[in-house]
C-alpha positions in Angstrom: -186.0 24.4 1.8 -186.8 20.7 1.1 -184.7 17.7 1.9 -183.2 17.4 -1.3 -182.0 20.8 -1.0 -180.7 20.4 2.6 -178.8 17.3 1.5 -177.3 19.2 -1.4 -176.3 22.0 0.9 -174.8 19.6 3.6 -172.9 17.5 0.9 -171.6 20.7 -0.8 -170.4 22.0 2.8 -168.9 18.7 3.6 -166.9 18.7 0.5 -165.7 22.3 1.1 -164.4 20.9 4.4 -162.8 18.1 2.7 -161.1 20.2 0.3 -159.8 22.8 2.5 -158.3 19.9 4.8 -156.5 18.7 1.5 -155.3 22.2 0.6 -153.9 22.6 4.1 -152.1 19.3 3.9 -151.0 19.8 0.4 -149.5 23.5 1.3 -147.6 22.0 4.2 -146.2 19.3 2.1 -145.0 22.0 -0.4 -143.6 24.3 2.3 -141.8 21.2 3.9 -140.3 20.2 0.4 -139.4 23.5 -0.5 -137.4 24.0 2.9 -135.6 20.7 2.3 -134.9 21.8 -1.1 -133.4 25.1 0.1 -131.4 23.7 2.8 -129.9 20.8 1.0 -126.1 21.4 0.9 -124.3 20.1 -2.1 -122.5 17.1 -1.3 -119.2 15.9 -3.0 -121.0 13.5 -4.7 -122.3 16.1 -7.5 -124.4 13.5 -9.7 -126.2 12.1 -6.6 -127.1 15.6 -5.1 -128.6 16.8 -8.6 -130.6 13.5 -9.0 -131.9 14.2 -5.4 -133.0 17.7 -6.2 -134.4 16.6 -9.6 -136.6 14.1 -7.4 -137.5 16.6 -4.9 -138.6 19.1 -8.1 -140.6 16.3 -9.7 -142.5 15.7 -6.1 -143.1 19.6 -5.8 -144.6 19.7 -9.3 -146.7 16.9 -8.4 -148.0 18.6 -5.2 -148.8 21.9 -6.9 -150.8 20.0 -9.7 -152.7 18.7 -7.0 -153.2 21.9 -5.3 -154.8 23.3 -8.8 -157.1 20.6 -8.9 -158.3 21.3 -5.5 -158.9 24.8 -6.2 -160.6 23.9 -9.7 -162.8 21.4 -7.4 -163.6 24.2 -5.2 -164.7 26.3 -8.0 -167.1 23.7 -9.2 -168.7 23.3 -5.7 -168.9 26.9 -5.3 -171.1 26.9 -8.6 -173.5 24.3 -7.8 -177.1 25.8 -7.4 -178.2 24.3 -4.2 -181.6 25.6 -4.6 -182.3 23.9 -8.3 -183.7 20.4 -8.7 -183.4 18.5 -11.7 -186.0 15.6 -13.1 -183.2 13.8 -14.5 -179.5 13.8 -14.2 -177.9 16.6 -16.4 -174.6 16.9 -18.0 -172.1 18.8 -16.2 -171.7 20.9 -19.3 -175.3 22.0 -18.8 -175.6 22.2 -14.9 -173.8 20.5 -12.1 -175.0 19.2 -9.0 -177.7 16.9 -9.5 -178.9 14.8 -6.5 -180.0 11.5 -7.4 -182.0 9.4 -4.5 -182.7 5.9 -5.3 -183.8 2.8 -3.0 -180.1 1.6 -3.3 -178.2 4.8 -2.2 -178.0 8.6 -3.2 -175.8 10.2 -5.6 -174.3 13.6 -5.6 -173.2 14.2 -9.5 -170.6 17.1 -8.8 -166.5 16.3 -8.3 -165.0 12.8 -8.1 -164.6 12.9 -4.2 -165.6 9.4 -3.4 -168.2 8.2 -0.7 -169.3 10.7 1.7 -171.7 10.2 4.7 -173.7 12.9 6.1 
């Protein structure tokens, strides 16, 4: 395995670890919100109670969308061929996982996750 392949494998592993952590945090937040919603006792202020439940549902929906995106990103990372080398950056539709090494920095073309250091 050459240096580019090793770097690509390390990046994929680090990204998977980050996605696992985000999935765990999101899952715990979903559980917490569901428990809060289910344990909420209806107060005499009915409109306030309904508004609170609606806000909780909106937050729950946002977290479920985040969880869906995390799983989609995990699928993208799993499809990356760590052995394949490209001579130029290829569009994601053709092949994901280009590793671009320059004198100003290295770039891994995959999912939008931000800056990583390995």
